[in-house]
Short mmCIF file of the C-alpha atoms (twelve columns), coordinates in Angstrom:
data_MODEL
# 
_entry.id   MODEL 
# 
loop_
_atom_site.group_PDB 
_atom_site.id 
_atom_site.type_symbol 
_atom_site.label_atom_id 
_atom_site.label_alt_id 
_atom_site.label_comp_id 
_atom_site.label_asym_id 
_atom_site.label_seq_id 
_atom_site.Cartn_x 
_atom_site.Cartn_y 
_atom_site.Cartn_z 
_atom_site.pdbx_PDB_model_num 
ATOM 1   C CA . MET A 1   -31.112 28.660 -52.035 1 
ATOM 2   C CA . ARG A 2   -31.085 32.397 -50.650 1 
ATOM 3   C CA . SER A 3   -27.968 34.617 -49.677 1 
ATOM 4   C CA . ALA A 4   -27.194 37.928 -48.212 1 
ATOM 5   C CA . VAL A 5   -24.090 40.064 -47.689 1 
ATOM 6   C CA . ALA A 6   -22.971 42.293 -44.872 1 
ATOM 7   C CA . VAL A 7   -19.893 44.429 -44.776 1 
ATOM 8   C CA . THR A 8   -18.033 45.988 -42.106 1 
ATOM 9   C CA . GLN A 9   -15.193 48.372 -41.787 1 
ATOM 10  C CA . GLU A 10  -14.284 47.406 -38.087 1 
ATOM 11  C CA . VAL A 11  -11.086 44.880 -38.315 1 
ATOM 12  C CA . ASP A 12  -9.700  45.915 -35.144 1 
ATOM 13  C CA . ASP A 13  -12.623 44.576 -32.671 1 
ATOM 14  C CA . ALA A 14  -13.605 41.165 -33.802 1 
ATOM 15  C CA . ASP A 15  -16.358 40.928 -31.302 1 
ATOM 16  C CA . ARG A 16  -17.874 44.211 -32.356 1 
ATOM 17  C CA . ALA A 17  -17.298 43.227 -36.066 1 
ATOM 18  C CA . ALA A 18  -19.301 40.018 -35.535 1 
ATOM 19  C CA . ARG A 19  -22.259 41.789 -33.809 1 
ATOM 20  C CA . ASP A 20  -22.225 44.239 -36.498 1 
ATOM 21  C CA . LEU A 21  -22.472 41.532 -39.206 1 
ATOM 22  C CA . ALA A 22  -24.582 39.017 -37.807 1 
ATOM 23  C CA . ASP A 23  -27.529 42.132 -37.129 1 
ATOM 24  C CA . ASN A 24  -27.160 43.038 -40.826 1 
ATOM 25  C CA . ILE A 25  -27.516 39.430 -41.721 1 
ATOM 26  C CA . LYS A 26  -30.485 38.954 -39.542 1 
ATOM 27  C CA . LYS A 27  -31.875 41.924 -41.139 1 
ATOM 28  C CA . GLN A 28  -31.964 40.349 -44.500 1 
ATOM 29  C CA . LEU A 29  -32.345 36.791 -44.157 1 
ATOM 30  C CA . VAL A 30  -34.396 34.095 -42.242 1 
ATOM 31  C CA . LEU A 31  -32.225 31.166 -41.954 1 
ATOM 32  C CA . GLN A 32  -33.370 27.958 -43.589 1 
ATOM 33  C CA . LYS A 33  -32.651 24.432 -42.419 1 
ATOM 34  C CA . TYR A 34  -29.221 24.429 -43.682 1 
ATOM 35  C CA . SER A 35  -26.914 27.340 -43.746 1 
ATOM 36  C CA . LEU A 36  -23.055 28.563 -44.317 1 
ATOM 37  C CA . GLY A 37  -21.352 31.763 -43.898 1 
ATOM 38  C CA . LEU A 38  -18.397 32.675 -45.901 1 
ATOM 39  C CA . ILE A 39  -15.954 35.113 -44.513 1 
ATOM 40  C CA . PHE A 40  -13.363 37.426 -46.548 1 
ATOM 41  C CA . CYS A 41  -11.473 39.585 -44.373 1 
ATOM 42  C CA . ASP A 42  -8.127  41.890 -44.204 1 
ATOM 43  C CA . ALA A 43  -5.229  40.378 -43.313 1 
ATOM 44  C CA . ASP A 44  -4.830  42.165 -39.820 1 
ATOM 45  C CA . THR A 45  -8.270  40.523 -38.797 1 
ATOM 46  C CA . ASP A 46  -8.486  38.249 -35.711 1 
ATOM 47  C CA . GLY A 47  -10.347 35.855 -38.010 1 
ATOM 48  C CA . ALA A 48  -10.444 33.033 -35.110 1 
ATOM 49  C CA . ALA A 49  -12.314 35.261 -32.813 1 
ATOM 50  C CA . LEU A 50  -14.293 36.937 -35.608 1 
ATOM 51  C CA . THR A 51  -15.557 33.198 -36.920 1 
ATOM 52  C CA . ARG A 52  -16.044 32.030 -33.445 1 
ATOM 53  C CA . GLU A 53  -18.182 34.763 -32.628 1 
ATOM 54  C CA . LEU A 54  -20.257 34.684 -35.800 1 
ATOM 55  C CA . ARG A 55  -20.936 31.215 -35.191 1 
ATOM 56  C CA . GLU A 56  -22.476 31.904 -31.675 1 
ATOM 57  C CA . LEU A 57  -24.336 34.814 -32.898 1 
ATOM 58  C CA . LEU A 58  -25.954 32.942 -35.957 1 
ATOM 59  C CA . GLY A 59  -25.589 29.194 -35.307 1 
ATOM 60  C CA . ILE A 60  -23.899 28.457 -38.219 1 
ATOM 61  C CA . GLU A 61  -20.505 27.230 -39.742 1 
ATOM 62  C CA . ILE A 62  -18.346 30.017 -40.954 1 
ATOM 63  C CA . ALA A 63  -15.528 29.436 -43.303 1 
ATOM 64  C CA . GLY A 64  -13.076 31.914 -45.174 1 
ATOM 65  C CA . MET A 65  -9.599  33.481 -45.670 1 
ATOM 66  C CA . THR A 66  -7.668  36.635 -45.422 1 
ATOM 67  C CA . THR A 67  -7.526  38.688 -48.634 1 
ATOM 68  C CA . LEU A 68  -5.676  41.712 -50.336 1 
ATOM 69  C CA . ALA A 69  -9.370  43.181 -51.012 1 
ATOM 70  C CA . ALA A 70  -13.001 41.760 -50.766 1 
ATOM 71  C CA . LEU A 71  -16.048 42.095 -53.152 1 
ATOM 72  C CA . SER A 72  -19.777 42.930 -52.270 1 
ATOM 73  C CA . PRO A 73  -22.512 44.187 -54.195 1 
ATOM 74  C CA . GLN A 74  -21.053 47.706 -53.323 1 
ATOM 75  C CA . GLY A 75  -18.141 47.085 -55.094 1 
ATOM 76  C CA . ARG A 76  -14.488 46.510 -53.731 1 
ATOM 77  C CA . HIS A 77  -13.434 46.688 -50.111 1 
ATOM 78  C CA . GLU A 78  -9.924  47.418 -48.665 1 
ATOM 79  C CA . ALA A 79  -9.458  46.980 -44.920 1 
ATOM 80  C CA . ALA A 80  -12.839 45.531 -44.592 1 
ATOM 81  C CA . ILE A 81  -14.650 42.226 -43.568 1 
ATOM 82  C CA . VAL A 82  -17.278 41.044 -46.148 1 
ATOM 83  C CA . LEU A 83  -19.529 38.132 -44.856 1 
ATOM 84  C CA . THR A 84  -22.122 36.014 -47.049 1 
ATOM 85  C CA . VAL A 85  -24.693 33.766 -45.708 1 
ATOM 86  C CA . PHE A 86  -26.233 31.051 -47.899 1 
ATOM 87  C CA . THR A 87  -29.161 29.416 -46.522 1 
ATOM 88  C CA . ALA A 88  -31.660 26.633 -48.009 1 
ATOM 89  C CA . ASP A 89  -33.832 23.781 -46.953 1 
ATOM 90  C CA . ASP A 90  -32.383 21.579 -49.978 1 
ATOM 91  C CA . CYS A 91  -28.968 22.050 -50.052 1 
ATOM 92  C CA . LEU A 92  -26.477 20.833 -47.232 1 
ATOM 93  C CA . PHE A 93  -23.364 22.320 -46.448 1 
ATOM 94  C CA . SER A 94  -20.698 20.296 -44.733 1 
ATOM 95  C CA . SER A 95  -17.166 21.514 -43.832 1 
ATOM 96  C CA . GLY A 96  -13.931 20.414 -42.618 1 
ATOM 97  C CA . VAL A 97  -10.314 21.219 -42.354 1 
ATOM 98  C CA . SER A 98  -6.974  19.413 -43.461 1 
ATOM 99  C CA . ALA A 99  -4.111  18.344 -41.366 1 
ATOM 100 C CA . PRO A 100 -0.971  20.802 -42.189 1 
ATOM 101 C CA . LEU A 101 -0.122  20.163 -45.678 1 
ATOM 102 C CA . ASN A 102 3.464   20.981 -45.418 1 
ATOM 103 C CA . VAL A 103 4.421   17.056 -45.667 1 
ATOM 104 C CA . ASP A 104 5.184   14.542 -48.431 1 
ATOM 105 C CA . ASP A 105 1.682   13.112 -47.922 1 
ATOM 106 C CA . PHE A 106 -0.170  16.363 -48.340 1 
ATOM 107 C CA . GLU A 107 -2.453  14.882 -51.173 1 
ATOM 108 C CA . ASP A 108 -3.557  12.149 -48.947 1 
ATOM 109 C CA . ARG A 109 -4.449  14.673 -45.972 1 
ATOM 110 C CA . ILE A 110 -6.623  16.779 -48.606 1 
ATOM 111 C CA . THR A 111 -8.557  13.550 -49.466 1 
ATOM 112 C CA . ARG A 112 -9.176  12.794 -45.880 1 
ATOM 113 C CA . ALA A 113 -10.390 16.120 -45.131 1 
ATOM 114 C CA . TYR A 114 -12.940 16.098 -48.198 1 
ATOM 115 C CA . GLN A 115 -13.941 12.644 -47.133 1 
ATOM 116 C CA . ALA A 116 -15.059 14.113 -43.463 1 
ATOM 117 C CA . THR A 117 -17.511 16.448 -45.209 1 
ATOM 118 C CA . ILE A 118 -19.353 13.547 -47.114 1 
ATOM 119 C CA . PRO A 119 -22.742 13.040 -45.479 1 
ATOM 120 C CA . GLU A 120 -23.249 9.815  -43.830 1 
ATOM 121 C CA . GLY A 121 -24.763 7.230  -46.157 1 
ATOM 122 C CA . SER A 122 -24.133 9.493  -49.161 1 
ATOM 123 C CA . ASP A 123 -22.622 7.319  -52.334 1 
ATOM 124 C CA . ALA A 124 -23.163 10.502 -54.634 1 
ATOM 125 C CA . LYS A 125 -20.676 13.186 -55.176 1 
ATOM 126 C CA . PRO A 126 -21.103 17.080 -54.364 1 
ATOM 127 C CA . GLY A 127 -22.692 19.513 -56.493 1 
ATOM 128 C CA . LEU A 128 -19.959 22.070 -55.513 1 
ATOM 129 C CA . VAL A 129 -16.876 22.333 -53.363 1 
ATOM 130 C CA . PHE A 130 -15.767 25.821 -51.915 1 
ATOM 131 C CA . THR A 131 -11.789 25.545 -50.891 1 
ATOM 132 C CA . PHE A 132 -9.697  27.938 -49.099 1 
ATOM 133 C CA . CYS A 133 -5.914  27.199 -49.280 1 
ATOM 134 C CA . PRO A 134 -2.815  28.147 -47.552 1 
ATOM 135 C CA . PHE A 135 -0.155  30.149 -49.340 1 
ATOM 136 C CA . GLY A 136 3.655   29.248 -49.131 1 
ATOM 137 C CA . MET A 137 3.344   25.420 -49.116 1 
ATOM 138 C CA . PRO A 138 6.364   23.607 -50.438 1 
ATOM 139 C CA . PHE A 139 4.485   22.363 -53.689 1 
ATOM 140 C CA . SER A 140 2.676   23.771 -56.707 1 
ATOM 141 C CA . GLY A 141 -0.864  25.468 -56.313 1 
ATOM 142 C CA . ASP A 142 -1.880  22.765 -59.176 1 
ATOM 143 C CA . ASN A 143 -1.803  20.248 -56.268 1 
ATOM 144 C CA . TYR A 144 -5.101  21.843 -54.794 1 
ATOM 145 C CA . PRO A 145 -7.701  21.258 -57.734 1 
ATOM 146 C CA . SER A 146 -5.959  18.113 -58.635 1 
ATOM 147 C CA . ALA A 147 -6.116  16.363 -55.037 1 
ATOM 148 C CA . LEU A 148 -9.511  17.474 -54.957 1 
ATOM 149 C CA . SER A 149 -10.593 16.441 -58.104 1 
ATOM 150 C CA . LYS A 150 -9.372  12.795 -57.494 1 
ATOM 151 C CA . ALA A 151 -11.193 12.930 -54.321 1 
ATOM 152 C CA . THR A 152 -14.344 14.193 -55.500 1 
ATOM 153 C CA . ASN A 153 -14.526 12.346 -58.635 1 
ATOM 154 C CA . ASN A 154 -14.348 15.703 -60.526 1 
ATOM 155 C CA . ALA A 155 -16.709 17.438 -58.888 1 
ATOM 156 C CA . PRO A 156 -16.608 21.353 -59.419 1 
ATOM 157 C CA . VAL A 157 -14.179 23.467 -57.279 1 
ATOM 158 C CA . ILE A 158 -14.192 27.101 -56.780 1 
ATOM 159 C CA . GLY A 159 -11.947 29.220 -54.446 1 
ATOM 160 C CA . GLY A 160 -8.363  30.569 -54.138 1 
ATOM 161 C CA . VAL A 161 -5.101  30.661 -51.957 1 
ATOM 162 C CA . ALA A 162 -5.252  33.075 -48.892 1 
ATOM 163 C CA . SER A 163 -3.441  36.466 -49.419 1 
ATOM 164 C CA . ASP A 164 -2.404  39.512 -47.483 1 
ATOM 165 C CA . ASP A 165 -0.676  42.655 -48.264 1 
ATOM 166 C CA . TYR A 166 2.561   41.079 -49.985 1 
ATOM 167 C CA . ASP A 167 4.387   40.135 -46.832 1 
ATOM 168 C CA . TYR A 168 3.401   36.812 -47.323 1 
ATOM 169 C CA . GLU A 169 3.260   36.331 -43.657 1 
ATOM 170 C CA . ARG A 170 -0.130  36.817 -42.673 1 
ATOM 171 C CA . ALA A 171 -2.169  34.819 -44.974 1 
ATOM 172 C CA . ARG A 172 -4.414  32.724 -43.336 1 
ATOM 173 C CA . VAL A 173 -7.727  30.328 -43.403 1 
ATOM 174 C CA . PHE A 174 -10.572 30.122 -41.153 1 
ATOM 175 C CA . LEU A 175 -13.284 27.362 -39.742 1 
ATOM 176 C CA . SER A 176 -15.494 28.352 -37.051 1 
ATOM 177 C CA . GLY A 177 -13.274 29.692 -34.561 1 
ATOM 178 C CA . GLU A 178 -9.806  28.326 -35.709 1 
ATOM 179 C CA . GLU A 179 -7.399  30.043 -37.941 1 
ATOM 180 C CA . TYR A 180 -4.968  28.023 -40.053 1 
ATOM 181 C CA . LYS A 181 -1.481  29.117 -41.929 1 
ATOM 182 C CA . ASP A 182 -0.988  25.490 -43.350 1 
ATOM 183 C CA . ALA A 183 -4.129  23.757 -43.696 1 
ATOM 184 C CA . MET A 184 -7.027  23.734 -46.472 1 
ATOM 185 C CA . VAL A 185 -10.758 24.639 -45.600 1 
ATOM 186 C CA . ILE A 186 -13.028 22.638 -47.557 1 
ATOM 187 C CA . VAL A 187 -16.924 23.135 -47.818 1 
ATOM 188 C CA . SER A 188 -19.039 20.502 -49.804 1 
ATOM 189 C CA . LEU A 189 -22.558 21.256 -51.080 1 
ATOM 190 C CA . TRP A 190 -24.784 18.487 -51.491 1 
ATOM 191 C CA . GLY A 191 -28.394 18.645 -52.797 1 
ATOM 192 C CA . ASN A 192 -30.058 20.987 -55.075 1 
ATOM 193 C CA . VAL A 193 -27.277 23.086 -56.182 1 
ATOM 194 C CA . GLN A 194 -26.413 24.034 -59.998 1 
ATOM 195 C CA . PRO A 195 -23.448 26.171 -60.247 1 
ATOM 196 C CA . VAL A 196 -22.289 27.807 -63.539 1 
ATOM 197 C CA . PHE A 197 -18.806 29.277 -63.904 1 
ATOM 198 C CA . ALA A 198 -16.965 31.843 -66.123 1 
ATOM 199 C CA . ILE A 199 -13.328 32.597 -66.519 1 
ATOM 200 C CA . ARG A 200 -11.170 35.158 -68.316 1 
ATOM 201 C CA . HIS A 201 -7.597  36.054 -68.506 1 
ATOM 202 C CA . VAL A 202 -5.998  38.775 -70.462 1 
ATOM 203 C CA . THR A 203 -5.255  39.497 -74.282 1 
ATOM 204 C CA . SER A 204 -2.046  41.607 -74.559 1 
ATOM 205 C CA . ARG A 205 0.865   39.848 -75.263 1 
ATOM 206 C CA . PHE A 206 4.756   40.193 -76.870 1 
ATOM 207 C CA . ALA A 207 3.557   37.588 -79.570 1 
ATOM 208 C CA . GLU A 208 7.147   37.920 -81.259 1 
ATOM 209 C CA . ARG A 209 8.647   35.606 -78.551 1 
ATOM 210 C CA . ILE A 210 6.254   32.564 -78.165 1 
ATOM 211 C CA . ARG A 211 8.538   29.602 -77.412 1 
ATOM 212 C CA . ARG A 212 8.106   26.166 -76.198 1 
ATOM 213 C CA . VAL A 213 9.200   25.002 -72.644 1 
ATOM 214 C CA . THR A 214 11.952  22.710 -73.243 1 
ATOM 215 C CA . GLU A 215 13.203  21.854 -69.735 1 
ATOM 216 C CA . ALA A 216 10.820  22.196 -66.544 1 
ATOM 217 C CA . GLU A 217 9.826   20.153 -63.636 1 
ATOM 218 C CA . ARG A 218 6.409   20.780 -62.035 1 
ATOM 219 C CA . ASN A 219 7.009   24.635 -61.178 1 
ATOM 220 C CA . ILE A 220 10.480  25.193 -62.018 1 
ATOM 221 C CA . VAL A 221 11.310  26.230 -65.410 1 
ATOM 222 C CA . ARG A 222 14.785  25.906 -66.491 1 
ATOM 223 C CA . LYS A 223 14.938  26.360 -70.411 1 
ATOM 224 C CA . VAL A 224 12.363  27.961 -72.952 1 
ATOM 225 C CA . GLY A 225 13.521  27.324 -76.315 1 
ATOM 226 C CA . ASP A 226 17.195  27.120 -76.468 1 
ATOM 227 C CA . GLU A 227 17.587  29.838 -73.433 1 
ATOM 228 C CA . SER A 228 17.546  29.367 -69.701 1 
ATOM 229 C CA . PHE A 229 14.535  31.133 -68.152 1 
ATOM 230 C CA . ILE A 230 16.241  34.133 -67.085 1 
ATOM 231 C CA . GLU A 231 17.466  34.793 -70.391 1 
ATOM 232 C CA . TYR A 232 14.205  34.254 -72.057 1 
ATOM 233 C CA . LEU A 233 13.089  37.004 -69.703 1 
ATOM 234 C CA . LYS A 234 15.959  39.305 -70.738 1 
ATOM 235 C CA . GLY A 235 15.093  39.006 -74.337 1 
ATOM 236 C CA . PHE A 236 11.850  40.837 -73.480 1 
ATOM 237 C CA . GLY A 237 13.916  43.505 -72.078 1 
ATOM 238 C CA . LEU A 238 12.836  42.845 -68.567 1 
ATOM 239 C CA . LYS A 239 14.970  43.606 -65.499 1 
ATOM 240 C CA . THR A 240 15.515  40.137 -63.527 1 
ATOM 241 C CA . ASP A 241 17.742  41.490 -60.626 1 
ATOM 242 C CA . VAL A 242 14.736  42.188 -58.407 1 
ATOM 243 C CA . ASP A 243 14.068  41.598 -54.733 1 
ATOM 244 C CA . ASP A 244 10.727  40.235 -54.800 1 
ATOM 245 C CA . PRO A 245 9.915   38.491 -58.419 1 
ATOM 246 C CA . LEU A 246 6.498   37.798 -57.447 1 
ATOM 247 C CA . LEU A 247 5.692   41.442 -57.145 1 
ATOM 248 C CA . ALA A 248 8.164   42.768 -59.449 1 
ATOM 249 C CA . PHE A 249 6.729   40.388 -62.325 1 
ATOM 250 C CA . THR A 250 3.000   40.969 -61.417 1 
ATOM 251 C CA . SER A 251 2.467   42.832 -64.674 1 
ATOM 252 C CA . TYR A 252 4.289   40.056 -66.712 1 
ATOM 253 C CA . PRO A 253 2.671   36.579 -66.068 1 
ATOM 254 C CA . MET A 254 3.309   33.826 -68.629 1 
ATOM 255 C CA . ILE A 255 0.558   32.517 -70.511 1 
ATOM 256 C CA . LEU A 256 0.508   28.905 -71.430 1 
ATOM 257 C CA . ARG A 257 -1.221  26.694 -74.078 1 
ATOM 258 C CA . GLN A 258 -0.653  23.017 -74.603 1 
ATOM 259 C CA . GLU A 259 -0.763  21.578 -78.337 1 
ATOM 260 C CA . ASP A 260 -3.954  20.379 -79.573 1 
ATOM 261 C CA . ASP A 261 -5.916  21.461 -76.254 1 
ATOM 262 C CA . ASP A 262 -8.956  23.476 -76.944 1 
ATOM 263 C CA . GLU A 263 -9.162  24.205 -73.097 1 
ATOM 264 C CA . THR A 264 -8.662  27.859 -71.899 1 
ATOM 265 C CA . PRO A 265 -4.985  28.604 -71.477 1 
ATOM 266 C CA . VAL A 266 -3.397  28.895 -68.120 1 
ATOM 267 C CA . MET A 267 -1.795  31.798 -66.538 1 
ATOM 268 C CA . ARG A 268 1.219   31.712 -64.381 1 
ATOM 269 C CA . HIS A 269 2.923   34.182 -62.248 1 
ATOM 270 C CA . ILE A 270 6.774   34.244 -61.699 1 
ATOM 271 C CA . SER A 271 7.469   33.467 -57.895 1 
ATOM 272 C CA . GLY A 272 11.367  33.309 -58.083 1 
ATOM 273 C CA . LEU A 273 14.513  33.454 -59.944 1 
ATOM 274 C CA . ASN A 274 17.564  31.366 -59.396 1 
ATOM 275 C CA . LYS A 275 20.615  33.309 -60.647 1 
ATOM 276 C CA . ALA A 276 22.719  30.273 -60.298 1 
ATOM 277 C CA . ASP A 277 21.221  28.019 -62.710 1 
ATOM 278 C CA . GLY A 278 19.077  30.548 -64.779 1 
ATOM 279 C CA . SER A 279 15.681  28.776 -63.720 1 
ATOM 280 C CA . GLY A 280 12.609  30.494 -62.820 1 
ATOM 281 C CA . SER A 281 9.772   29.230 -60.089 1 
ATOM 282 C CA . PHE A 282 6.118   29.581 -60.450 1 
ATOM 283 C CA . LEU A 283 3.095   29.511 -58.414 1 
ATOM 284 C CA . GLY A 284 1.509   26.826 -60.630 1 
ATOM 285 C CA . ASP A 285 2.968   23.932 -62.813 1 
ATOM 286 C CA . VAL A 286 4.507   24.643 -66.149 1 
ATOM 287 C CA . PRO A 287 4.560   21.444 -68.370 1 
ATOM 288 C CA . VAL A 288 7.362   20.787 -70.612 1 
ATOM 289 C CA . GLY A 289 5.998   21.101 -74.465 1 
ATOM 290 C CA . ALA A 290 3.699   23.967 -73.502 1 
ATOM 291 C CA . GLN A 291 3.879   27.019 -75.654 1 
ATOM 292 C CA . ALA A 292 4.776   29.933 -73.472 1 
ATOM 293 C CA . ASN A 293 4.846   33.805 -73.918 1 
ATOM 294 C CA . ILE A 294 5.282   36.560 -71.275 1 
ATOM 295 C CA . CYS A 295 2.008   38.999 -71.464 1 
ATOM 296 C CA . LEU A 296 2.284   42.387 -70.584 1 
ATOM 297 C CA . ILE A 297 -1.319  43.294 -68.949 1 
ATOM 298 C CA . ASN A 298 -2.715  47.074 -68.747 1 
ATOM 299 C CA . LYS A 299 -5.602  48.435 -67.076 1 
ATOM 300 C CA . ALA A 300 -8.201  47.948 -70.239 1 
ATOM 301 C CA . ASP A 301 -7.385  44.326 -70.516 1 
ATOM 302 C CA . ILE A 302 -8.441  43.830 -66.866 1 
ATOM 303 C CA . ALA A 303 -11.606 45.747 -67.309 1 
ATOM 304 C CA . THR A 304 -12.567 44.070 -70.535 1 
ATOM 305 C CA . ALA A 305 -11.857 40.907 -69.091 1 
ATOM 306 C CA . CYS A 306 -14.053 41.255 -66.045 1 
ATOM 307 C CA . ARG A 307 -16.851 42.521 -67.949 1 
ATOM 308 C CA . GLU A 308 -16.613 39.670 -70.626 1 
ATOM 309 C CA . SER A 309 -16.330 36.875 -67.746 1 
ATOM 310 C CA . MET A 310 -19.178 38.372 -65.896 1 
ATOM 311 C CA . GLN A 311 -21.610 38.675 -69.224 1 
ATOM 312 C CA . ALA A 312 -20.782 34.927 -69.760 1 
ATOM 313 C CA . LEU A 313 -21.452 34.044 -66.335 1 
ATOM 314 C CA . LEU A 314 -25.001 35.389 -66.474 1 
ATOM 315 C CA . GLU A 315 -25.660 33.839 -69.694 1 
ATOM 316 C CA . ALA A 316 -24.825 30.671 -68.534 1 
ATOM 317 C CA . GLY A 317 -26.973 31.162 -65.622 1 
ATOM 318 C CA . GLY A 318 -30.038 32.180 -67.962 1 
ATOM 319 C CA . MET A 319 -29.883 29.027 -69.784 1 
ATOM 320 C CA . GLN A 320 -30.682 27.110 -66.431 1 
ATOM 321 C CA . HIS A 321 -34.420 27.483 -66.261 1 
ATOM 322 C CA . ASP A 322 -35.171 25.038 -63.332 1 
ATOM 323 C CA . TYR A 323 -33.120 26.942 -60.984 1 
ATOM 324 C CA . THR A 324 -32.965 30.144 -59.216 1 
ATOM 325 C CA . TYR A 325 -29.761 31.680 -58.949 1 
ATOM 326 C CA . SER A 326 -28.975 33.786 -55.601 1 
ATOM 327 C CA . ALA A 327 -25.279 34.664 -55.468 1 
ATOM 328 C CA . VAL A 328 -22.236 35.220 -57.555 1 
ATOM 329 C CA . LEU A 329 -18.690 34.527 -56.105 1 
ATOM 330 C CA . CYS A 330 -15.762 35.994 -57.606 1 
ATOM 331 C CA . ILE A 331 -12.259 35.113 -57.017 1 
ATOM 332 C CA . SER A 332 -9.923  37.606 -58.993 1 
ATOM 333 C CA . CYS A 333 -6.101  37.557 -58.620 1 
ATOM 334 C CA . CYS A 334 -4.223  39.939 -56.310 1 
ATOM 335 C CA . GLY A 335 -2.021  40.726 -59.252 1 
ATOM 336 C CA . ARG A 336 -4.797  42.016 -61.227 1 
ATOM 337 C CA . SER A 337 -5.649  44.568 -58.295 1 
ATOM 338 C CA . ILE A 338 -1.799  45.539 -58.170 1 
ATOM 339 C CA . ILE A 339 -1.806  46.334 -61.826 1 
ATOM 340 C CA . LEU A 340 -4.697  48.354 -61.564 1 
ATOM 341 C CA . GLY A 341 -3.002  50.615 -59.114 1 
ATOM 342 C CA . GLY A 342 -5.002  54.081 -58.529 1 
ATOM 343 C CA . ASP A 343 -7.728  52.675 -60.059 1 
ATOM 344 C CA . ALA A 344 -8.225  49.536 -57.939 1 
ATOM 345 C CA . ASP A 345 -11.826 49.211 -57.594 1 
ATOM 346 C CA . ALA A 346 -12.475 49.172 -61.680 1 
ATOM 347 C CA . GLU A 347 -13.409 45.557 -61.279 1 
ATOM 348 C CA . GLY A 348 -15.703 46.159 -58.500 1 
ATOM 349 C CA . ARG A 349 -17.356 48.975 -60.124 1 
ATOM 350 C CA . ILE A 350 -17.862 46.828 -63.140 1 
ATOM 351 C CA . LEU A 351 -19.324 43.905 -61.237 1 
ATOM 352 C CA . ALA A 352 -21.728 46.253 -59.233 1 
ATOM 353 C CA . GLU A 353 -23.033 47.850 -62.080 1 
ATOM 354 C CA . MET A 354 -23.642 44.529 -63.918 1 
ATOM 355 C CA . LEU A 355 -25.045 42.777 -61.149 1 
ATOM 356 C CA . PRO A 356 -28.704 41.812 -61.595 1 
ATOM 357 C CA . GLN A 357 -31.284 43.000 -58.992 1 
ATOM 358 C CA . GLY A 358 -31.866 40.062 -56.502 1 
ATOM 359 C CA . LEU A 359 -28.223 38.479 -56.725 1 
ATOM 360 C CA . ALA A 360 -25.866 38.764 -54.070 1 
ATOM 361 C CA . LEU A 361 -21.952 39.118 -54.774 1 
ATOM 362 C CA . THR A 362 -19.215 38.274 -52.821 1 
ATOM 363 C CA . GLY A 363 -15.466 37.431 -53.538 1 
ATOM 364 C CA . ALA A 364 -11.677 38.077 -52.934 1 
ATOM 365 C CA . TYR A 365 -8.419  38.959 -54.157 1 
ATOM 366 C CA . CYS A 366 -6.184  35.815 -53.917 1 
ATOM 367 C CA . LEU A 367 -3.002  34.594 -54.469 1 
ATOM 368 C CA . GLY A 368 -4.275  31.697 -56.765 1 
ATOM 369 C CA . GLU A 369 -7.585  31.315 -58.275 1 
ATOM 370 C CA . ILE A 370 -9.046  27.572 -58.457 1 
ATOM 371 C CA . CYS A 371 -12.073 27.202 -60.969 1 
ATOM 372 C CA . PRO A 372 -13.298 24.792 -63.587 1 
ATOM 373 C CA . THR A 373 -12.287 25.458 -67.344 1 
ATOM 374 C CA . ARG A 374 -14.773 23.098 -68.343 1 
ATOM 375 C CA . TYR A 375 -17.905 21.816 -66.536 1 
ATOM 376 C CA . ARG A 376 -20.316 19.344 -68.215 1 
ATOM 377 C CA . ASP A 377 -22.505 16.525 -67.233 1 
ATOM 378 C CA . GLY A 378 -21.574 17.084 -63.786 1 
ATOM 379 C CA . CYS A 379 -17.893 16.526 -64.249 1 
ATOM 380 C CA . ALA A 380 -15.357 19.456 -63.779 1 
ATOM 381 C CA . THR A 381 -11.969 20.258 -65.174 1 
ATOM 382 C CA . ASN A 382 -10.620 22.003 -62.227 1 
ATOM 383 C CA . ARG A 383 -7.695  24.150 -62.654 1 
ATOM 384 C CA . PHE A 384 -5.417  26.494 -60.738 1 
ATOM 385 C CA . HIS A 385 -4.990  29.993 -62.092 1 
ATOM 386 C CA . ASN A 386 -2.967  33.016 -61.580 1 
ATOM 387 C CA . CYS A 387 -3.684  36.703 -63.029 1 
ATOM 388 C CA . SER A 388 -7.265  35.358 -63.776 1 
ATOM 389 C CA . ILE A 389 -10.795 36.555 -63.025 1 
ATOM 390 C CA . THR A 390 -13.228 33.741 -62.033 1 
ATOM 391 C CA . PHE A 391 -16.709 33.394 -61.101 1 
ATOM 392 C CA . CYS A 392 -19.172 30.856 -59.637 1 
ATOM 393 C CA . MET A 393 -22.956 31.379 -59.758 1 
ATOM 394 C CA . LEU A 394 -25.142 29.403 -57.440 1 
# 
């Protein structure tokens, strides 16, 4: 597989942006038998027009989503469009889109969308799945990787939830000339692809208030220990009378560990507070019995996690001696970007510095990251994450 990345700051004129990006890609890359374009773009971009024009100019399918910011080999980009093209003679890229997911049978719709990407006559499973998910659906983000894992027989899944500038209105996903606010775009990879993954959270925490979740249902937490969730938050000295809990508690996600579970713990962003019953809602599931703690994240933690995760990825790739990697895909959390504040490009600088010569880099800041916490013998434990940095090398 070969890869190339192009960047433009032209977010207001989709046709011009498409021409700039396509010309740049053509200078870098000769397309092989199978190709795919991934787009990460500012929320003000006309993604439907952009991907339609790119498909015409390059003759390939274009999938992607809006982001808070994007990543390339040059670092982090705001108000920009990043196009990455993958091409190969021995790896097929097959794309599809679900029906709207704001319905009770959303899992069936995800399954049918994936099944539409299976090549005719294939009885295997894909080597990798990209997924671009809508924000604001009436269910927990854990349902995205859960549904795809069931449908694909635990093939590895990497992707994220579309984002914008925290107005929660402009997040969209795209597929070759169409845009969606309530559907999932899926790209399955078939053939010679040997992905490796890495993920890191943060380490700082208020260790003195570790408690078990005692009453919860999916992503709604009512009690932690013997306190209501809001009382639990107040015990940290946190103000709970806020207009936008998701933004207000960005720096204070909850870390969860399951008893006798050696997997990577999961992070959960608080998305809402119910003053009437003292409960809190999260972007992902919070199981009863899990050990919970509210973390305090600082800039140094984020930089350290970024560096450690990238190093782990490169080491994992170095162990695959029969495969040549061409690109690194990084999905980081919008919350990490917000916490970095005036030094928002810290992760981008680290990744650009660490990126080996010959590898492309692409990525996005999302409102939820999807990545395996374990991948062995072709089977992945795919999880939904918050406030994490995730990597896939392919």
